[in-house]
MIDOSE-1310 file (N, C-alpha, C; in nm, 2 decimals, decimal comma, always signed):
residues 178
mskl	-4,35/+1,99/+4,15/-4,23/+1,99/+4,08/-4,20/+2,16/+4,06; -4,10/+2,23/+4,05/-4,10/+2,36/+4,00/-4,10/+2,37/+3,86; -4,08/+2,49/+3,84/-4,13/+2,52/+3,71/-3,98/+2,50/+3,66; -3,86/+2,52/+3,67/-3,74/+2,50/+3,63/-3,67/+2,37/+3,62
srav	-3,74/+2,25/+3,70/-3,72/+2,13/+3,67/-3,81/+2,06/+3,60; -3,94/+2,12/+3,57/-4,01/+2,12/+3,45/-3,97/+2,15/+3,32; -3,90/+2,21/+3,30/-3,82/+2,25/+3,19/-3,72/+2,19/+3,18; -3,63/+2,14/+3,26/-3,55/+2,03/+3,23/-3,60/+1,92/+3,18
vrmp	-3,70/+1,89/+3,23/-3,74/+1,79/+3,18/-3,82/+1,77/+3,06; -3,86/+1,86/+3,06/-3,97/+1,87/+2,87/-3,85/+1,90/+2,76; -3,70/+1,94/+2,79/-3,63/+2,00/+2,72/-3,61/+1,84/+2,67; -3,55/+1,78/+2,74/-3,45/+1,61/+2,68/-3,63/+1,58/+2,61
lall	-3,69/+1,57/+2,67/-3,84/+1,51/+2,61/-3,85/+1,56/+2,48; -3,84/+1,67/+2,44/-3,87/+1,75/+2,31/-3,73/+1,71/+2,22; -3,61/+1,72/+2,27/-3,49/+1,67/+2,19/-3,48/+1,52/+2,14; -3,55/+1,41/+2,25/-3,57/+1,30/+2,19/-3,65/+1,29/+2,09
laig	-3,79/+1,32/+2,12/-3,87/+1,34/+1,98/-3,83/+1,41/+1,87; -3,77/+1,50/+1,86/-3,69/+1,59/+1,73/-3,64/+1,46/+1,67; -3,54/+1,42/+1,76/-3,43/+1,29/+1,70/-3,53/+1,18/+1,64; -3,59/+1,15/+1,75/-3,71/+1,01/+1,69/-3,77/+1,06/+1,56
iaap	-3,82/+1,20/+1,54/-3,89/+1,18/+1,37/-3,77/+1,25/+1,29; -3,67/+1,27/+1,32/-3,57/+1,30/+1,24/-3,51/+1,22/+1,18; -3,50/+1,11/+1,26/-3,37/+1,01/+1,24/-3,47/+0,92/+1,15; -3,56/+0,91/+1,12/-3,64/+0,83/+0,96/-3,65/+0,90/+0,82
lggc	-3,68/+1,05/+0,87/-3,62/+1,12/+0,75/-3,51/+1,13/+0,71; -3,41/+1,13/+0,78/-3,28/+1,16/+0,73/-3,20/+0,98/+0,67; -3,29/+0,92/+0,71/-3,25/+0,77/+0,65/-3,12/+0,69/+0,77; -3,13/+0,78/+0,87/-3,01/+0,71/+0,97/-3,10/+0,59/+1,09
gssg	-3,21/+0,61/+1,06/-3,26/+0,48/+1,11/-3,32/+0,39/+1,06; -3,35/+0,27/+1,17/-3,43/+0,19/+1,01/-3,57/+0,17/+1,12; -3,68/+0,12/+1,03/-3,82/+0,09/+1,17/-3,82/-0,01/+1,09; -3,92/-0,11/+1,19/-3,92/-0,25/+1,16/-4,05/-0,26/+1,11
sgss	-4,14/-0,19/+1,07/-4,27/-0,18/+1,02/-4,29/-0,04/+0,93; -4,33/-0,03/+0,81/-4,36/+0,08/+0,74/-4,47/+0,15/+0,77; -4,54/+0,09/+0,79/-4,71/+0,14/+0,82/-4,74/+0,20/+0,99; -4,63/+0,17/+1,06/-4,62/+0,27/+1,22/-4,61/+0,38/+1,16
qpae	-4,56/+0,41/+1,09/-4,48/+0,59/+1,09/-4,62/+0,66/+1,07; -4,62/+0,75/+1,15/-4,68/+0,85/+1,15/-4,76/+0,94/+0,99; -4,86/+0,99/+1,00/-4,87/+1,03/+0,85/-4,85/+1,18/+0,80; -4,77/+1,22/+0,92/-4,68/+1,34/+0,93/-4,53/+1,38/+0,88
tagg	-4,51/+1,22/+0,93/-4,35/+1,16/+0,88/-4,39/+1,11/+0,73; -4,49/+1,06/+0,69/-4,50/+1,01/+0,51/-4,48/+1,12/+0,43; -4,60/+1,21/+0,52/-4,59/+1,33/+0,44/-4,46/+1,41/+0,42; -4,35/+1,40/+0,50/-4,23/+1,49/+0,54/-4,13/+1,38/+0,46
aves	-4,16/+1,26/+0,45/-4,07/+1,20/+0,31/-4,11/+1,21/+0,20; -4,27/+1,23/+0,16/-4,26/+1,26/-0,01/-4,17/+1,42/-0,02; -4,22/+1,50/+0,05/-4,17/+1,64/+0,06/-4,02/+1,64/+0,03; -3,98/+1,56/+0,11/-3,76/+1,54/+0,12/-3,79/+1,49/-0,04
teea	-3,84/+1,34/-0,09/-3,83/+1,31/-0,21/-3,83/+1,43/-0,31; -3,97/+1,49/-0,33/-3,99/+1,61/-0,40/-3,88/+1,72/-0,41; -3,80/+1,73/-0,29/-3,67/+1,82/-0,30/-3,62/+1,74/-0,36; -3,53/+1,64/-0,34/-3,43/+1,54/-0,38/-3,47/+1,53/-0,51
agek	-3,57/+1,52/-0,58/-3,59/+1,51/-0,71/-3,56/+1,66/-0,81; -3,59/+1,74/-0,71/-3,62/+1,89/-0,80/-3,47/+1,91/-0,78; -3,39/+1,91/-0,66/-3,22/+1,89/-0,69/-3,18/+1,81/-0,78; -3,18/+1,70/-0,82/-3,13/+1,62/-0,88/-3,16/+1,70/-1,05
reev	-3,26/+1,73/-1,05/-3,35/+1,80/-1,20/-3,22/+1,90/-1,20; -3,21/+2,01/-1,09/-3,08/+2,10/-1,11/-2,97/+2,08/-1,11; -2,95/+2,00/-1,10/-2,81/+1,95/-1,10/-2,81/+1,84/-1,25; -2,90/+1,80/-1,29/-2,88/+1,74/-1,41/-2,91/+1,84/-1,52
aete	-2,98/+1,95/-1,51/-2,99/+2,11/-1,59/-2,85/+2,13/-1,59; -2,80/+2,18/-1,44/-2,66/+2,27/-1,43/-2,54/+2,17/-1,55; -2,56/+2,03/-1,56/-2,43/+1,98/-1,58/-2,46/+1,94/-1,77; -2,61/+1,92/-1,76/-2,59/+2,00/-1,93/-2,59/+2,13/-1,99
knre	-2,58/+2,24/-1,90/-2,57/+2,34/-1,88/-2,40/+2,34/-1,89; -2,33/+2,30/-1,83/-2,18/+2,29/-1,81/-2,12/+2,22/-1,98; -2,22/+2,10/-1,98/-2,14/+1,99/-2,11/-2,16/+2,09/-2,24; -2,23/+2,19/-2,23/-2,30/+2,27/-2,37/-2,18/+2,37/-2,32
llse	-2,14/+2,44/-2,27/-2,05/+2,53/-2,23/-1,92/+2,48/-2,27; -1,87/+2,37/-2,21/-1,75/+2,29/-2,25/-1,75/+2,25/-2,42; -1,87/+2,21/-2,45/-1,88/+2,19/-2,59/-1,88/+2,30/-2,69; -1,93/+2,40/-2,65/-1,88/+2,52/-2,72/-1,76/+2,58/-2,68
leak	-1,70/+2,60/-2,58/-1,55/+2,60/-2,59/-1,47/+2,51/-2,67; -1,50/+2,39/-2,68/-1,39/+2,30/-2,74/-1,41/+2,33/-2,89; -1,57/+2,32/-2,94/-1,57/+2,40/-3,09/-1,48/+2,53/-3,10; -1,52/+2,62/-3,03/-1,43/+2,74/-3,03/-1,29/+2,73/-3,07
rree	-1,22/+2,64/-2,94/-1,08/+2,59/-2,95/-1,06/+2,52/-3,10; -1,12/+2,45/-3,11/-1,12/+2,35/-3,29/-1,12/+2,45/-3,40; -1,20/+2,54/-3,39/-1,23/+2,64/-3,48/-1,12/+2,75/-3,49; -1,05/+2,82/-3,36/-0,91/+2,86/-3,37/-0,81/+2,79/-3,44
aaee	-0,81/+2,66/-3,33/-0,68/+2,60/-3,45/-0,74/+2,55/-3,59; -0,82/+2,54/-3,59/-0,80/+2,52/-3,80/-0,75/+2,66/-3,83; -0,80/+2,75/-3,81/-0,78/+2,91/-3,83/-0,64/+2,93/-3,85; -0,60/+2,89/-3,76/-0,44/+2,91/-3,76/-0,38/+2,79/-3,84
qakk	-0,41/+2,68/-3,82/-0,37/+2,57/-3,96/-0,39/+2,64/-4,07; -0,51/+2,68/-4,11/-0,53/+2,78/-4,23/-0,43/+2,86/-4,26; -0,39/+2,96/-4,13/-0,26/+3,08/-4,22/-0,13/+3,00/-4,23; -0,13/+2,92/-4,13/+0,01/+2,84/-4,14/-0,01/+2,82/-4,31
teka	-0,08/+2,70/-4,34/-0,08/+2,66/-4,44/-0,04/+2,78/-4,58; -0,13/+2,88/-4,58/-0,16/+2,99/-4,65/+0,00/+3,04/-4,63; +0,04/+3,07/-4,52/+0,18/+3,14/-4,53/+0,23/+3,03/-4,62; +0,29/+2,90/-4,57/+0,34/+2,82/-4,66/+0,31/+2,86/-4,81
alak	+0,21/+2,86/-4,85/+0,16/+2,83/-5,00/+0,27/+2,95/-5,02; +0,21/+3,06/-4,99/+0,27/+3,19/-5,03/+0,45/+3,17/-5,05; +0,45/+3,13/-4,95/+0,62/+3,10/-4,91/+0,68/+3,06/-5,04; +0,60/+2,96/-5,08/+0,67/+2,84/-5,19/+0,64/+2,90/-5,33
akkr	+0,51/+2,98/-5,33/+0,49/+3,02/-5,45/+0,63/+3,11/-5,45; +0,62/+3,21/-5,40/+0,73/+3,36/-5,38/+0,86/+3,26/-5,45; +0,86/+3,15/-5,34/+1,02/+3,10/-5,42/+1,03/+3,02/-5,58; +0,90/+2,96/-5,55/+0,90/+2,93/-5,73/+0,94/+3,03/-5,81
eeka	+0,89/+3,14/-5,80/+0,83/+3,28/-5,87/+1,01/+3,33/-5,93; +1,09/+3,32/-5,76/+1,25/+3,37/-5,76/+1,29/+3,24/-5,86; +1,24/+3,15/-5,84/+1,31/+3,05/-5,91/+1,31/+3,06/-6,07; +1,24/+3,10/-6,14/+1,16/+3,13/-6,28/+1,24/+3,23/-6,25
akea	+1,23/+3,34/-6,26/+1,33/+3,46/-6,25/+1,46/+3,43/-6,27; +1,55/+3,39/-6,17/+1,65/+3,34/-6,18/+1,69/+3,25/-6,33; +1,59/+3,12/-6,36/+1,62/+3,10/-6,43/+1,58/+3,18/-6,58; +1,51/+3,25/-6,59/+1,47/+3,34/-6,71/+1,60/+3,41/-6,73
kkhe	+1,64/+3,47/-6,63/+1,76/+3,53/-6,66/+1,88/+3,45/-6,71; +1,93/+3,36/-6,64/+1,95/+3,26/-6,74/+1,98/+3,26/-6,85; +1,82/+3,19/-6,87/+1,78/+3,14/-7,03/+1,88/+3,28/-7,13; +1,85/+3,42/-7,08/+1,86/+3,53/-7,17/+1,97/+3,55/-7,15
aeae	+2,05/+3,55/-7,02/+2,22/+3,55/-7,04/+2,28/+3,48/-7,16; +2,25/+3,33/-7,12/+2,27/+3,23/-7,25/+2,24/+3,27/-7,40; +2,13/+3,33/-7,41/+2,09/+3,38/-7,57/+2,17/+3,45/-7,58; +2,18/+3,53/-7,49/+2,29/+3,70/-7,50/+2,42/+3,66/-7,57
aklk	+2,47/+3,56/-7,45/+2,64/+3,48/-7,51/+2,60/+3,39/-7,62; +2,51/+3,36/-7,69/+2,52/+3,28/-7,81/+2,49/+3,40/-7,90; +2,42/+3,47/-7,90/+2,43/+3,59/-7,97/+2,53/+3,61/-8,05; +2,58/+3,69/-7,93/+2,74/+3,76/-7,97/+2,83/+3,68/-8,05
qrea	+2,79/+3,59/-7,95/+2,92/+3,47/-8,02/+2,90/+3,44/-8,15; +2,76/+3,46/-8,18/+2,72/+3,44/-8,39/+2,79/+3,54/-8,41; +2,77/+3,66/-8,37/+2,78/+3,79/-8,40/+2,94/+3,77/-8,44; +3,03/+3,74/-8,37/+3,17/+3,74/-8,37/+3,23/+3,63/-8,50
aaka	+3,15/+3,56/-8,47/+3,18/+3,42/-8,56/+3,16/+3,47/-8,69; +3,05/+3,55/-8,71/+2,99/+3,63/-8,84/+3,13/+3,72/-8,89; +3,12/+3,77/-8,79/+3,22/+3,97/-8,82/+3,36/+3,86/-8,88; +3,39/+3,76/-8,80/+3,52/+3,69/-8,84/+3,52/+3,64/-8,95
klqk	+3,42/+3,60/-9,01/+3,44/+3,51/-9,10/+3,37/+3,61/-9,25; +3,33/+3,77/-9,20/+3,35/+3,86/-9,30/+3,46/+3,90/-9,35; +3,55/+3,93/-9,24/+3,69/+3,98/-9,23/+3,78/+3,88/-9,28; +3,78/+3,75/-9,27/+3,82/+3,64/-9,38/+3,83/+3,66/-9,49
eree	+3,68/+3,65/-9,52/+3,63/+3,65/-9,66/+3,66/+3,82/-9,74; +3,66/+3,91/-9,63/+3,75/+4,02/-9,73/+3,88/+4,02/-9,72; +3,97/+3,94/-9,66/+4,11/+3,94/-9,67/+4,14/+3,84/-9,80; +4,05/+3,77/-9,81/+4,12/+3,68/-9,88/+4,05/+3,72/-10,10
vkkk	+3,96/+3,82/-10,05/+3,90/+3,91/-10,15/+4,04/+4,02/-10,19; +4,11/+4,04/-10,11/+4,25/+4,14/-10,13/+4,32/+4,06/-10,14; +4,34/+3,93/-10,11/+4,48/+3,86/-10,17/+4,45/+3,83/-10,31; +4,32/+3,76/-10,34/+4,26/+3,74/-10,48/+4,30/+3,87/-10,58
eaqq	+4,25/+4,01/-10,52/+4,29/+4,10/-10,59/+4,47/+4,14/-10,63; +4,51/+4,13/-10,48/+4,64/+4,13/-10,52/+4,73/+4,06/-10,62; +4,71/+3,88/-10,58/+4,77/+3,81/-10,67/+4,69/+3,87/-10,85; +4,57/+3,88/-10,86/+4,54/+3,94/-11,00/+4,59/+4,06/-11,06
qklq	+4,62/+4,13/-10,98/+4,64/+4,29/-11,00/+4,80/+4,25/-11,05; +4,89/+4,18/-10,98/+5,00/+4,12/-10,96/+5,04/+4,03/-11,11; +4,95/+3,91/-11,10/+4,94/+3,87/-11,23/+4,92/+3,94/-11,38; +4,86/+4,07/-11,36/+4,83/+4,17/-11,43/+4,98/+4,25/-11,48
aerk	+5,04/+4,21/-11,39/+5,13/+4,36/-11,37/+5,24/+4,25/-11,46; +5,25/+4,12/-11,37/+5,32/+4,08/-11,46/+5,31/+4,03/-11,64; +5,19/+4,05/-11,66/+5,16/+3,97/-11,81/+5,20/+4,15/-11,90; +5,18/+4,29/-11,84/+5,21/+4,38/-11,92/+5,35/+4,38/-11,91
ktea	+5,42/+4,30/-11,80/+5,55/+4,37/-11,78/+5,58/+4,23/-11,94; +5,60/+4,12/-11,90/+5,62/+4,04/-12,03/+5,55/+4,09/-12,16; +5,44/+4,17/-12,17/+5,38/+4,19/-12,29/+5,48/+4,32/-12,33; +5,52/+4,37/-12,27/+5,60/+4,51/-12,28/+5,69/+4,48/-12,30
egta	+5,78/+4,36/-12,26/+5,90/+4,29/-12,30/+5,90/+4,20/-12,42; +5,80/+4,15/-12,41/+5,76/+4,10/-12,56/+5,75/+4,19/-12,68; +5,66/+4,31/-12,70/+5,68/+4,39/-12,75/+5,79/+4,45/-12,78; +5,88/+4,49/-12,66/+5,99/+4,55/-12,68/+6,11/+4,45/-12,77
ttqs	+6,09/+4,31/-12,76/+6,16/+4,24/-12,83/+6,14/+4,23/-12,96; +5,97/+4,25/-12,99/+5,94/+4,22/-13,09/+5,98/+4,38/-13,18; +5,94/+4,43/-13,10/+6,02/+4,62/-13,16/+6,19/+4,60/-13,21; +6,23/+4,55/-13,09/+6,36/+4,56/-13,13/+6,42/+4,44/-13,23
apqq	+6,42/+4,38/-13,25/+6,43/+4,23/-13,32/+6,40/+4,29/-13,48; +6,30/+4,37/-13,52/+6,31/+4,41/-13,68/+6,40/+4,46/-13,69; +6,42/+4,61/-13,60/+6,54/+4,69/-13,61/+6,67/+4,61/-13,63; +6,71/+4,49/-13,56/+6,84/+4,41/-13,55/+6,80/+4,36/-13,66
qatt	+6,75/+4,31/-13,74/+6,68/+4,29/-13,85/+6,75/+4,34/-13,98; +6,69/+4,46/-13,95/+6,69/+4,56/-14,09/+6,83/+4,64/-14,06; +6,91/+4,63/-13,97/+7,02/+4,69/-13,99/+7,12/+4,55/-14,02; +7,12/+4,45/-13,97/+7,18/+4,33/-14,07/+7,15/+4,30/-14,17
apge	+7,01/+4,34/-14,24/+7,01/+4,26/-14,34/+7,08/+4,40/-14,49; +7,13/+4,51/-14,44/+7,18/+4,60/-14,56/+7,32/+4,57/-14,58; +7,39/+4,54/-14,41/+7,50/+4,50/-14,42/+7,58/+4,38/-14,46; +7,48/+4,34/-14,47/+7,48/+4,20/-14,53/+7,49/+4,16/-14,70
tg	+7,40/+4,25/-14,72/+7,44/+4,27/-14,89/+7,53/+4,37/-14,93; +7,60/+4,46/-14,85/+7,65/+4,53/-14,89/+7,76/+4,54/-14,91
């Protein structure tokens, strides 16, 4: 056989041999008995199991790392939401307090205005009462003056009649005798 034909025969043979070894390692093929495997294949299986276990550990570690990152992100999100809620609550409380203060100020102004109005009303009533009392005093004084004037007048008339009466008696008395 020529060199070319030997290469053609060796190539498929090597290919078949590689497929025969790779199939049990890949888990695609099945073999009738486990003890018939060569020692090299068993060593390769142990290596592949170790590699699979290593990969699985890496995946578990990566998954755990991802869970930690996710929990951190969720914690940050919850913290931010709590801070935002606290800010809203604080803002609402400040607004409520401001409204209460404004209401209290309005009430105070209202009470002050009412008190001032009552004070003015009392002052006006006191002035009116004082004015009325003064007028009554003036009326009483005027009446007393009028009464005094009448008394003086009657007294003056009385004295005038008493003085004129003795003169009349005196004038009539000598004429009667005479």
